[in-house]
Structures are given as structure tokens and as C-alpha cells.
C-alpha positions in Angstrom: -30.6 -61.3 10.0 -30.7 -58.4 12.4 -31.5 -60.8 15.2 -28.1 -62.4 14.6 -26.4 -59.0 14.9 -28.4 -58.3 18.0 -27.2 -61.6 19.5 -23.6 -60.6 18.8 -24.2 -57.2 20.4 -25.8 -58.8 23.5 -22.9 -61.2 23.9 -20.5 -58.3 23.7 -22.5 -56.5 26.4 -21.9 -59.2 28.9 -18.3 -60.0 27.9 -15.1 -58.6 29.3 -14.0 -57.4 25.8 -16.0 -54.2 26.3 -15.2 -53.5 29.9 -13.7 -50.0 30.1 -15.5 -48.9 27.0 -17.4 -45.7 28.0 -20.1 -46.0 25.3 -20.9 -49.6 26.3 -21.1 -48.5 29.9 -23.5 -45.7 29.1 -25.6 -48.1 27.0 -25.7 -50.7 29.7 -26.7 -48.1 32.3 -29.5 -47.0 30.0 -31.1 -50.3 29.2 -31.0 -51.5 32.9 -34.4 -49.7 33.2 -36.0 -51.6 30.4 -38.4 -54.5 30.7 -37.7 -57.5 28.4 -40.8 -56.5 26.4 -39.5 -53.0 25.9 -36.1 -54.2 24.8 -37.6 -56.4 22.1 -40.4 -54.2 21.0 -40.1 -53.5 17.2 -40.5 -50.2 15.6 -40.8 -50.9 11.8 -41.4 -47.2 11.1 -37.7 -46.5 11.9 -36.3 -48.9 9.3 -36.1 -48.8 5.5 -38.1 -51.4 3.6 -36.0 -53.6 1.3 -38.3 -52.8 -1.6 -37.9 -49.0 -1.2 -36.3 -47.1 -4.2 -35.6 -43.4 -4.8 -36.2 -41.8 -8.2 -33.2 -41.6 -10.5 -30.9 -38.6 -10.1 -29.2 -37.3 -13.2 -27.3 -34.2 -14.1 -26.5 -32.6 -17.5 -22.7 -33.2 -17.0 -21.7 -36.3 -15.1 -18.4 -36.8 -16.9 -14.9 -36.5 -15.4 -12.3 -34.0 -16.5 -10.5 -34.7 -19.8 -7.4 -35.3 -17.8 -6.7 -35.7 -14.1 -6.8 -32.2 -12.7 -3.7 -30.9 -10.9 -5.4 -28.0 -9.1 -7.8 -28.5 -6.2 -9.9 -25.8 -7.8 -10.9 -27.8 -10.8 -12.0 -31.2 -9.3 -15.3 -32.5 -10.6 -17.4 -35.1 -8.7 -16.4 -37.7 -11.3 -12.7 -36.9 -10.7 -13.0 -38.2 -7.1 -11.4 -41.6 -6.9 -11.4 -42.2 -3.1 -13.9 -41.3 -0.3 -13.2 -41.5 3.4 -14.8 -40.3 6.7 -13.8 -39.7 10.3 -15.9 -38.9 13.3 -18.1 -40.4 15.9 -21.4 -42.3 16.2 -23.1 -40.0 13.7 -20.7 -41.2 11.1 -20.6 -44.9 12.1 -24.4 -44.7 11.8 -25.0 -46.5 15.0 -28.6 -47.9 15.3 -29.6 -46.2 11.9 -31.7 -49.1 10.7 -32.3 -51.0 14.0 -35.8 -52.2 14.7 -35.4 -52.5 18.5 -33.4 -50.9 21.3 -31.1 -54.0 21.3 -30.1 -53.1 17.8 -28.6 -49.7 18.7 -25.0 -51.0 19.2 -25.1 -52.1 15.5 -23.1 -49.6 13.3 -24.9 -49.4 10.0 -21.9 -48.0 8.3 -23.1 -49.0 4.8 -25.9 -46.4 5.1 -23.9 -43.6 6.8 -24.7 -40.2 5.3 -21.1 -39.3 4.3 -19.7 -42.6 3.1 -22.3 -45.4 3.1 -22.0 -47.6 0.0 -25.0 -49.9 0.4 -26.6 -50.7 -3.0 -27.0 -47.6 -5.1 -28.4 -44.1 -4.9 -31.9 -45.6 -5.4 -31.5 -47.8 -2.4 -30.1 -45.2 0.0 -28.9 -41.6 -0.5 -25.4 -41.1 0.9 -22.6 -38.9 -0.3 -20.7 -41.9 -1.6 -23.7 -43.2 -3.5 -24.3 -39.8 -5.1 -20.6 -39.7 -6.2 -20.9 -43.3 -7.5 -23.4 -42.0 -10.0 -20.5 -39.9 -11.4 -17.7 -42.4 -10.8 -19.0 -46.0 -10.4 -15.4 -47.1 -9.5 -15.2 -45.0 -6.3 -13.0 -46.6 -3.6 -13.7 -46.5 0.1 -17.5 -46.5 0.4 -18.5 -48.5 3.5 -20.0 -51.8 2.3 -21.2 -53.4 5.6 -22.3 -53.3 9.2 -20.1 -53.6 12.4 -20.9 -53.9 16.1 -19.4 -51.3 18.4 -16.6 -52.8 20.5 -16.1 -55.7 18.1 -13.0 -55.8 15.9 -13.8 -54.9 12.4 -12.1 -55.2 9.0 -11.7 -52.7 6.1 -13.9 -55.1 4.1 -16.8 -54.1 6.3 -15.9 -50.4 7.1 -14.3 -49.3 3.9 -12.6 -46.0 4.6 -15.2 -45.1 7.3 -12.7 -45.0 10.1 -15.0 -43.1 12.5 -15.3 -44.6 16.0 -18.5 -44.5 18.1 -18.0 -42.6 21.3 -14.9 -40.8 20.2 -14.2 -37.2 21.2 -12.2 -34.6 19.3 -9.0 -35.5 21.2 -9.3 -38.9 19.5 -9.3 -37.3 16.0 -5.5 -37.2 15.5 -5.4 -40.9 16.1 -8.2 -41.5 13.6 -6.3 -39.3 11.2 -3.1 -41.3 11.5 -5.0 -44.5 11.0 -6.5 -43.1 7.8 -3.2 -41.8 6.4 -1.5 -45.2 7.0 -4.5 -47.0 5.5 -4.5 -44.9 2.4 -0.8 -45.3 1.9 -0.9 -49.0 2.0 -4.2 -49.8 0.3 -3.8 -51.9 -2.9 -5.4 -50.4 -5.9 -5.1 -46.8 -4.6 -2.7 -44.4 -6.2 -1.8 -42.3 -3.1 0.0 -39.6 -5.1 -2.3 -39.2 -8.1 -5.9 -40.1 -7.0 -8.1 -37.3 -5.8 -9.5 -38.1 -2.3 -12.6 -36.7 -0.5 -12.7 -36.8 3.3 -15.6 -35.8 5.5 -15.2 -35.0 9.2 -17.9 -34.3 11.7 -16.7 -34.1 15.3 -17.4 -32.2 18.5 -20.9 -33.3 19.6 -19.5 -35.8 22.1 -17.3 -33.0 23.5 -20.4 -31.0 24.2 -22.2 -34.0 25.7 -19.3 -34.6 28.0 -18.4 -30.9 28.8 -19.7 -30.8 32.4 -17.6 -33.9 33.2 -14.3 -32.2 32.4 -14.5 -28.6 31.3 -10.8 -28.3 30.7 -10.5 -31.5 28.5 -13.6 -30.6 26.5 -12.9 -26.9 26.2 -13.3 -24.9 23.0 -9.5 -24.4 22.9 -8.9 -28.1 23.0 -11.6 -28.8 20.4 -9.8 -26.3 18.0 -6.4 -27.7 18.9 -7.2 -31.3 18.0 -9.0 -30.3 14.8 -5.9 -28.2 13.8 -3.4 -30.9 14.6 -5.4 -33.4 12.5 -5.8 -31.0 9.5 -2.1 -30.2 9.6 -1.2 -33.9 9.5 -3.4 -34.4 6.4 -2.0 -31.3 4.7 1.6 -32.2 5.3 1.2 -35.9 4.3 -1.7 -36.4 1.9 -1.6 -35.1 -1.7 -4.7 -34.4 -3.8 -7.3 -34.2 -1.0 -10.4 -32.2 -0.3 -11.6 -32.2 3.3 -15.2 -31.4 4.2 -15.4 -30.2 7.8 -19.1 -30.2 8.7 -20.2 -27.5 11.1 -21.2 -28.7 14.6 -24.9 -29.2 15.2 -26.8 -26.9 17.6 -27.4 -29.4 20.3 -30.0 -27.7 22.5 -33.0 -28.7 20.3 -32.1 -32.4 21.0 -33.7 -31.8 24.4 -37.0 -31.8 22.6 -36.4 -35.2 21.0 -38.1 -37.1 23.8 -41.0 -39.4 24.2 -42.4 -41.2 27.3 -40.6 -44.4 26.1 -37.8 -46.5 27.6 -35.7 -45.8 24.5 -35.4 -42.1 25.3 -33.7 -43.0 28.6 -30.6 -43.8 26.6 -30.5 -40.1 25.5 -29.8 -39.2 29.1 -27.0 -41.8 29.3 -25.3 -40.7 26.1 -25.6 -36.9 26.6 -26.2 -36.2 30.3 -24.6 -32.8 30.3 -27.2 -31.6 27.8 -30.3 -33.5 28.9 -30.1 -33.3 32.7 -29.9 -29.6 33.4 -33.2 -27.9 34.0 -34.5 -25.4 31.5 -32.9 -21.9 31.7 -30.4 -23.1 34.4 -26.9 -21.6 34.4 -25.5 -25.0 33.5 -27.6 -25.3 30.4 -26.9 -21.7 29.4 -23.2 -22.3 29.7 -23.4 -25.4 27.6 -25.4 -23.6 24.9 -22.7 -20.9 24.8 -20.0 -23.5 24.5 -21.8 -25.0 21.6 -21.9 -21.6 19.9 -18.3 -21.0 20.7 -17.4 -24.3 19.0 -19.1 -23.1 15.9 -17.6 -19.6 15.9 -14.0 -20.8 16.5 -14.4 -23.4 13.8 -15.4 -20.6 11.4 -12.4 -18.5 12.5 -10.1 -21.4 11.8 -11.5 -22.4 8.5 -12.7 -19.2 6.9 -9.1 -18.5 6.0 -6.5 -19.8 3.5 -4.5 -21.6 6.2 -5.5 -25.1 4.8 -5.4 -24.2 1.1 -2.8 -25.1 -1.4 -2.6 -26.2 -5.0 -3.6 -29.8 -4.4 -5.2 -29.6 -0.9 -8.2 -27.8 0.6 -10.3 -27.8 3.7 -13.8 -26.5 3.3 -16.2 -25.7 6.2 -19.7 -27.0 5.1 -22.2 -25.0 7.3 -25.5 -26.6 6.4 -26.1 -27.9 10.0 -25.3 -24.6 11.7 -28.9 -23.7 12.6 -30.6 -27.0 11.9 -33.9 -27.6 13.8 -35.2 -31.2 14.2 -37.8 -32.3 11.7 -41.4 -31.7 12.9 -44.8 -33.0 12.1 -47.6 -30.6 11.0 -48.7 -30.3 14.7 -45.2 -29.0 15.7 -44.1 -32.1 17.5 -40.8 -33.8 16.6 -41.0 -36.3 13.8 -39.5 -39.3 15.7 -39.1 -41.4 12.5 -35.9 -39.4 11.9 -34.4 -40.6 15.2 -33.3 -44.0 16.5 -34.7 -45.6 19.6 -32.3 -43.8 21.8 -33.8 -40.4 20.7 -30.3 -39.2 19.9 -29.0 -40.6 16.7 -30.4 -40.5 13.2 -32.3 -43.2 11.3 -31.7 -43.6 7.5 -34.2 -40.8 6.9 -32.0 -38.5 8.9 -28.8 -39.7 7.3 -30.2 -39.1 3.8 -31.0 -35.4 4.7 -27.4 -34.9 5.9 -26.0 -36.5 2.7 -28.1 -34.2 0.5 -27.2 -31.1 2.6 -23.5 -31.9 2.4 -23.6 -32.6 -1.4 -25.3 -29.3 -2.0 -22.8 -27.4 0.1 -20.0 -28.8 -1.9 -21.2 -27.2 -5.1 -21.9 -23.8 -3.5 -19.2 -21.1 -2.9 -18.2 -19.9 0.5 -20.6 -17.2 1.5 -23.5 -18.6 -0.5 -23.8 -22.1 1.0 -27.2 -23.4 2.0 -27.9 -23.5 5.7 -30.8 -25.8 6.8 -33.3 -24.1 9.1 -35.3 -27.3 9.5 -35.3 -30.8 8.3 -39.1 -30.8 8.2 -38.9 -30.1 4.4 -36.9 -32.6 2.5 -33.7 -31.2 0.9 -33.7 -31.2 -2.9 -30.4 -32.2 -4.5 -28.7 -29.8 -6.9 -26.5 -30.6 -9.8 -23.1 -29.1 -10.2 -23.5 -25.7 -11.9 -22.8 -25.9 -15.6 -20.7 -22.6 -15.3 -18.7 -24.1 -12.5 -18.9 -27.9 -12.4 -16.2 -28.2 -9.8 -16.3 -28.7 -6.0 -15.9 -25.2 -4.5 -12.7 -25.1 -2.6 -11.2 -21.6 -2.8 -11.8 -19.6 0.4 -12.8 -16.0 0.2 -9.6 -15.2 2.2 -7.4 -16.5 -0.5 -6.2 -14.0 -3.0 -7.3 -14.4 -6.6 -4.9 -16.3 -9.0 -3.1 -19.5 -8.5 -3.3 -21.3 -5.1 -0.1 -21.3 -3.0 2.4 -23.9 -3.7 3.5 -26.6 -1.2 5.7 -25.1 1.5 9.4 -25.6 0.8 9.0 -26.0 -2.9 10.5 -23.5 -5.3 8.6 -22.5 -8.4 10.2 -22.9 -11.8 10.6 -19.1 -12.2 12.2 -18.9 -8.8 14.8 -21.6 -9.8 15.6 -19.8 -13.0 16.0 -16.5 -11.2 18.3 -18.1 -8.6 20.5 -19.6 -11.3 20.8 -16.3 -13.1 21.8 -14.6 -9.9 24.4 -17.2 -9.1 25.9 -17.1 -12.6 25.5 -13.5 -13.4 26.6 -11.7 -10.2 30.2 -13.1 -10.3 30.5 -12.0 -14.0 29.5 -8.5 -13.0 32.2 -8.5 -10.3 29.5 -8.1 -7.6 30.6 -11.3 -5.7 
């Protein structure tokens, strides 16, 4: 079956429909150096056998709340009705289960770490498949594969509206697409259903930084993140947004082997791969990467995006992540696709587990992965707090702030008393 998808991708590569697409141009440049044998060489160790199954995952409490919660602070996993994702090729899961270099343009959205809906938890661990254990009727999980550059349908993507090759300046457009899709989707109660959105963005900005330092600046990164989050907060009720911290990119320079596949890494992220070690160019890029992380923390470790039915939570598990290594210290290449840049299903599953665990840990006590060499163990929602943690430390204790522009019931009563009482007292 994959050969059919590869044939489609190959046809796209030579067609005018992808001309002007930067990702396809970089891919085409990369594979020019390959022999026919190298392009068709299979790497079965990078794929998931059909017969593979994970052990069952169960928790003491997997039930929904007795009634639909009205507060963002009391949403259990089983209360989530809708799941969605925005981002780039790490979220489209490009090449994640490809057996050859020619399969890299295939977007394996159905196994994407944050929203893949293939089979069940036992087939592949994704955030959506974990939540499906708590709510089997979850809407939005990606059911199928797509090919980058080829028009796709929601029946294939679900609410995985990430786009391969997108930079952060594209995020507001993705956000608008998502809001409009959710509003008009049959079977979804836009006002009442609790929605979970995961966003991971910024790595392509770092990869492209040396090409246009103004466009891919830290200020612009934060600006477009902010614009997108404000759109969501102003227009979407009952939503929790996971913002996943940007990966430390420098270690990807180690993910190289003397194979043609790794030449694609140079095409996809030349600003990171081409500078020589300890060069000023590399040092500047590493600092930009750190600044992306710090500014994201400054933006989100606050109560700016927190109200009674909406919260944005920074999930930091990737902040210091080191690539998985073998006992001899070398990179475990089974976690990486043939381009030595994206993740295979093994990598996606570790991201899914890290994200799930962070969701049930409070700010200031969230797990941060030091290395993916040791598989992450899934945790259950704590019995004493079975809800997704959404309250930022910066928010004062008590009830979350109301929607802007809305008067509380007490305020309305007080206003009426003033309007009626003051004339009676002769004060007006």
C-alpha cells in the first residue's frame, strides 16, 4: 500500500502543482544526490509492524464529571469532547512510518503524537488515543494519511490542521482555519463541548533564521503566537490549549549517519546543519533557540490567557530533551526518519507520553525530559486532582477571571441598586 502512496508523492514531485512549495523544493534538492538504489532501499526497523500491540493502560478513575464542567479548572480527560492540533511537519508526522526515502513526503497524520487516531492505544500511543480510553467518542483525531502538497479532506486529517513546512508567521492562518472548521462541523457543539488543542511551532523559524533574521526573529515568533492565542481566546469557548516548548535544536546536528538520507537534513535545516562547530553563526543560532524558549515562558507563565472557560498552558517537557542514545552513546536512529530530522512512530509515542504527563502536573512541577533514551512511563490523573492542570501560578487564588466585557451577577445587582437608590436619596 505504501508503494501506491510513494507513487502519488513521486508524481507530485514532478508536477507543476508543487512548484513554489519551499518544502518540496528542499526535498527535491536533497534527493538529487541519491542513486536509484538508495532511494528505494527499505529500512524496516523504522516502521511499526502491523501485529505490534502495547499493554493495556488503565487508571483508577476514567469516568467523566457528573455534569459538564463550566470551569476550565475542573476538566477531566473524559470531559474532553474535541481534540485538535496546529503546527508543522512534526505534527503532520511526515515520514513517520515510511520504509524508504521516497516515503518521506507522506504525512502519517493518523500516528501523530498529539492527535493521531489510528486504531487504539494498543496500536499506537498518541494523545488522542490515550484520551479515547477515557472518552471513546472523541471528535477530531486524525484517521488517515495525506501527501504533502496534495489537497486533503477533513475525513483524512481530522482536526490536525498542521501544515508541513509552515513557520510561526503561518500560525494565525492555521488558527483561523481551525476556528472556522470547528464552528461549522456537524456533530460538534461549539459552545458547550470542551476542546483540547495542541500547538508546537518554531523549529522551522530556527531552521530558516539565517535566511531572514528579521522575519524569523524572536519578536516575530512571540508576536504570531500571541496573535493566534488571542484569536482563540476571543472566539472559542471551553478550550484548553497546550503550547509545547520549542525543542533544543543543536543536538540534531548529532543525528547524522553516512547515508544519503541524512543529506535531506541539510536541505530542511541548513541554518543549523551547515555552520561549523563553535562558529559565531552556530553560537548565534543556539542563543536564538534559547531566546525562543525564554520569551515563550515569559508570555505564558502569566494569567494573560486564563479565564473561566479558557486556558493556555505551556508544557515544558521538551525544553532540555536530548536525542535517544544507544548504550555506546551513539544516537538511536530508529527514533528518526530517513531524513535524520523527523521522528518515527517510536519518537512520536515518547512525545505523546511526555505531553500527557505534563497535562496532569501543575506548573512548577512538570516533568522535563533530559533524554529519550529511557522510555517515558505514563501516569494516571492524580486521585486528589483528576483534572487537567490549567491554573497558572501567576493567577490569584479563587475564581478565574470572567470573560472581558461581561458583568457578574453581583455587579448587575449593585448597579441596579445604585440607579434606583441614589435618586431616592436625593443624590442625583
